[in-house]
C-alpha positions in Angstrom: 51.8 -1.9 -7.7 48.1 -2.5 -6.3 45.4 -1.4 -5.2 46.0 1.1 -8.0 42.2 2.3 -7.6 41.0 3.2 -4.1 37.1 3.4 -3.6 37.3 3.7 -0.3 38.4 7.9 -0.5 34.5 8.3 -1.0 33.7 6.7 2.5 36.8 8.0 4.5 34.0 10.4 6.7 30.4 11.0 6.4 30.5 14.4 4.7 32.3 12.6 1.5 29.3 10.1 1.9 26.6 12.3 1.9 28.2 14.0 -1.3 28.1 10.9 -3.1 25.3 9.1 -1.8 23.3 7.8 -5.1 20.2 7.0 -3.1 18.2 8.9 -0.6 14.9 8.6 1.4 12.7 11.4 2.4 9.3 11.8 4.3 7.9 12.8 1.3 8.6 8.9 0.0 6.2 7.6 2.5 2.8 6.2 2.7 1.4 5.5 5.8 -1.1 2.1 5.4 -3.9 2.9 8.5 -6.6 0.5 9.5 -9.9 1.6 11.0 -12.1 -0.8 12.5 -15.9 0.0 12.7 -17.6 0.6 16.1 -14.2 0.3 17.8 -14.1 2.4 21.3 -10.6 2.1 21.3 -7.8 1.1 19.2 -7.1 -2.9 18.8 -3.5 -4.2 18.6 -2.6 -6.6 15.9 -0.5 -9.0 17.4 1.2 -10.0 14.8 2.3 -6.7 13.6 3.7 -4.9 17.0 3.1 -1.5 17.1 0.3 -1.3 14.4 -3.8 -1.0 15.2 -6.9 -1.0 14.1 -8.0 2.1 14.5 -11.1 3.8 15.9 -12.4 6.7 14.0 -10.9 9.4 16.7 -7.7 7.4 16.9 -7.4 7.8 13.1 -7.3 11.2 13.2 -4.9 11.5 15.3 -2.6 9.3 14.2 -3.2 11.1 10.5 -2.1 14.4 12.3 0.8 13.1 13.4 1.7 11.5 10.1 1.3 14.6 8.4 3.0 16.7 11.0 5.9 14.0 10.4 5.8 14.9 6.7 5.0 11.5 5.2 3.7 11.9 1.4 0.9 10.2 1.8 -2.2 7.8 3.9 -3.8 4.5 2.3 -6.8 3.9 4.5 -8.0 0.0 4.5 -11.6 -0.7 6.7 -12.6 -3.1 8.6 -16.3 -3.4 9.1 -18.3 -5.5 11.7 -20.4 -7.1 9.0 -19.6 -9.0 6.1 -21.7 -10.4 2.8 -21.5 -12.3 -0.3 -21.3 -9.3 -2.4 -19.1 -7.0 0.0 -21.7 -4.1 0.4 -20.0 -2.2 2.9 -17.4 -1.6 0.3 -19.8 0.5 -1.6 -22.1 2.3 1.4 -21.9 6.0 1.5 -22.3 5.2 5.0 -20.1 1.7 5.1 -16.7 2.4 7.6 -14.0 2.9 5.1 -15.8 5.9 3.6 -17.3 7.3 6.8 -13.5 6.9 7.9 -12.6 9.0 4.2 -14.8 12.0 4.9 -12.9 12.0 8.6 -9.3 12.1 7.3 -10.3 14.8 4.4 -12.0 16.9 7.0 -9.0 16.4 9.1 -6.0 16.9 7.0 -7.1 18.3 3.9 -5.3 18.1 1.1 -2.1 18.6 3.2 -1.1 14.8 2.5 -2.4 12.3 -0.1 -5.2 10.4 1.1 -5.5 7.3 -0.5 -8.4 4.1 -0.4 -7.6 0.5 -0.8 -10.0 -0.5 -3.5 -11.0 -4.3 -3.0 -13.7 -6.3 -1.6 -11.4 -9.0 0.3 -12.2 -6.7 3.7 -15.8 -6.5 3.0 -17.1 -10.5 1.7 -17.8 -13.5 4.0 -15.4 -15.3 2.0 -12.5 -13.1 2.1 -12.1 -12.7 -1.8 -11.2 -10.1 -3.8 -13.9 -10.1 -5.9 -18.0 -12.0 -5.6 -18.1 -15.8 -6.7 -19.9 -17.3 -9.0 -22.4 -20.2 -8.7 -19.2 -22.5 -9.1 -17.0 -20.5 -6.4 -14.7 -19.0 -8.5 -14.2 -15.5 -8.6 -16.1 -13.3 -11.4 -13.9 -11.1 -13.3 -16.3 -9.3 -14.7 -19.3 -8.9 -12.7 -16.0 -7.7 -9.4 -15.4 -5.3 -12.1 -18.7 -3.5 -11.7 -18.8 -3.3 -8.1 -15.0 -1.9 -8.2 -16.3 1.2 -10.6 -19.1 1.7 -7.9 -16.3 1.9 -5.0 -14.1 4.5 -7.0 -17.0 6.5 -7.1 -18.3 6.5 -3.7 -14.6 6.7 -2.4 -13.9 10.0 -4.6 -17.1 11.2 -3.5 -15.6 10.6 0.1 -12.6 12.5 -0.2 -10.0 10.1 -1.7 -7.4 12.1 -3.7 -6.5 8.2 -5.0 -8.1 4.9 -5.2 -5.7 2.0 -5.2 -7.4 -1.0 -7.0 -5.7 -4.2 -5.1 -7.6 -7.0 -6.6 -5.9 -8.1 -9.6 -9.0 -8.0 -12.1 -8.1 -8.2 -15.3 -9.5 -4.7 -17.0 -10.1 -3.4 -13.1 -8.3 -0.1 -13.9 -9.6 0.8 -17.4 -13.3 0.3 -15.6 -12.4 2.3 -12.6 -11.2 5.0 -15.3 -14.1 5.3 -16.8 -16.4 5.3 -13.5 -14.4 8.1 -12.5 -14.7 10.4 -15.2 -18.1 10.1 -15.9 -18.9 10.8 -12.6 -16.9 14.0 -12.5 -14.1 12.7 -11.1 -11.4 12.9 -13.6 -9.0 14.3 -11.3 -9.0 11.5 -8.7 -6.0 9.4 -9.7 -5.1 5.8 -9.6 -2.6 3.8 -8.1 -2.9 0.2 -9.7 -1.7 -2.5 -8.0 -0.1 -3.7 -11.2 2.0 -6.9 -10.0 0.8 -8.2 -6.8 2.1 -11.4 -5.8 0.7 -14.4 -4.0 2.7 -14.2 -1.2 3.7 -15.8 2.0 4.4 -12.4 3.4 0.8 -11.2 3.7 0.0 -13.2 6.3 -0.5 -10.8 9.1 -2.5 -8.7 7.1 -5.3 -11.2 7.5 -5.3 -10.1 10.9 -5.4 -6.6 10.3 -8.4 -6.6 8.5 -9.9 -9.8 9.9 -9.8 -11.6 6.8 -12.5 -13.9 6.3 -10.6 -15.9 4.1 -10.0 -19.6 3.4 -8.2 -21.1 0.5 -5.8 -18.8 -1.8 -6.2 -16.1 -4.1 -3.6 -18.3 -7.0 -5.9 -17.7 -9.2 -5.9 -13.9 -9.7 -2.9 -13.0 -7.5 0.5 -13.4 -9.5 2.9 -16.3 -9.2 6.2 -15.7 -7.0 8.0 -17.6 -9.8 7.0 -15.4 -12.6 8.8 -12.1 -13.2 7.7 -11.2 -17.2 4.1 -11.7 -16.2 4.5 -8.3 -13.9 5.9 -6.8 -16.9 2.6 -7.6 -18.9 0.6 -6.4 -15.9 2.2 -3.4 -15.8 1.7 -2.5 -19.5 -1.8 -3.5 -19.6 -2.7 -1.0 -16.8 -0.6 1.9 -18.4 -2.8 1.3 -21.0 -5.6 1.5 -19.1 -4.9 4.7 -18.0 -3.3 4.0 -14.7 -1.6 7.3 -13.1 0.8 5.2 -11.0 1.8 1.5 -10.9 2.9 -0.9 -7.7 4.6 -3.8 -6.6 3.5 -5.5 -3.7 5.2 -6.9 -2.0 8.5 -4.7 -2.3 11.4 -7.1 -0.5 11.1 -10.0 -2.0 10.2 -8.8 -5.4 13.2 -6.2 -5.8 13.9 -7.7 -9.1 10.6 -6.8 -10.5 10.6 -3.6 -8.9 13.8 -2.5 -10.9 12.1 -4.1 -14.3 8.8 -1.8 -13.9 10.5 1.0 -13.0 12.8 0.3 -15.8 9.8 1.0 -18.4 7.1 2.8 -16.8 6.2 6.0 -17.3 4.5 6.7 -14.6 5.6 7.0 -10.7 6.5 3.6 -9.7 5.3 2.5 -6.1 6.6 -0.6 -3.8 4.3 -1.9 -1.0 6.8 -3.0 2.0 4.1 -5.9 3.5 2.9 -6.6 6.9 5.7 -9.7 6.9 8.0 -7.9 5.8 7.3 -5.6 8.7 6.8 -8.2 11.4 9.7 -10.5 10.5 12.2 -7.2 11.2 10.2 -6.2 14.7 10.3 -10.4 15.6 14.3 -10.1 14.9 14.3 -6.7 16.8 12.6 -8.2 19.7 15.0 -11.1 20.4 18.0 -8.5 20.1 19.3 -9.8 16.8 19.0 -6.3 14.6 19.7 -2.6 15.7 15.8 -1.6 14.7 16.1 1.7 13.2 19.3 1.2 11.0 17.4 -1.8 9.9 14.0 0.0 9.2 15.8 2.8 7.2 18.0 0.0 5.3 15.2 -1.8 3.9 13.9 1.4 2.5 16.6 2.5 1.0 16.9 -0.9 -1.0 13.2 -0.6 -2.0 14.0 3.1 -3.1 17.3 2.0 -4.6 15.4 -0.5 -6.8 13.5 2.4 -8.5 10.3 2.5 -6.2 9.1 6.6 -6.3 6.7 5.4 -3.4 7.2 3.7 -0.5 4.1 2.1 1.6 5.1 1.0 4.9 4.1 0.4 8.3 7.0 2.8 9.6 6.1 5.9 7.7 5.6 8.2 10.3 8.6 6.8 12.5 10.9 6.7 10.1 9.8 10.3 8.6 10.4 11.8 12.3 14.1 9.7 12.1 14.6 11.3 9.2 13.3 15.0 9.8 15.4 14.8 13.0 18.8 13.5 10.9 18.5 16.9 8.9 17.4 18.9 12.1 
């Protein structure tokens, strides 16, 4: 007589479902990426990312305090400078917008959350690439590493608890670790963007950081077709001293996330990127999806695939929903 097995017994009511739930999303798992624009007198909406803005220094502090109040695990800061140059010199300027804003946030929130800084040149260069270029117009890996080392030290001096090298340069984690340790910042962590793909889902981010990029980043970001390569990249970063590793984007690369989470002996992060955010918001705006339920389902899927930390533009809002659900 069938059915002899009845899995539905464990779905019969909310209490049973809560008891046997295998995956949870908590505010502490979430990191809020934030953009701060140099010279802005009021927040500037990012049209391709409804609800997300380029902050002023004042609105950044207010939004950070709100996120901390909601219980998020951390903040990831990106700077949007007024001027760009070939070497991205604003990235290593202690008075550049990213470093000034780091000091603002460290003063505002202290150690009540984890303050992270994007460590890459793309926001600061006039060509939009993640490193400096050689005479043939190619990204010069090793010259870029020298600048990354300087960036790491300035970000640490400005108050970052964690630096996030996202440029996909070979050897970046080792150079940054050596630079931090040599200047007394051995307690500053590195969250390596280990598997960062040359993804179409980064599109809205270009507007968010006023990117100057023409062309693509396929010579240093990974081919979306490759999975095993991501494991190699993560192994290299771990050998160089990464404290955390990341997969970016998240939702189209859950298989890669699962594979890396299965072998990494450090926390694993995943970045739910701008295009992933934008497509959900667009579907919601058209009445095709239920917003809160969809957002939480996407976050749960990323956690289920193995992410200990999720960077998401919904971090504050999702944290508030989760708190309300537990009240």
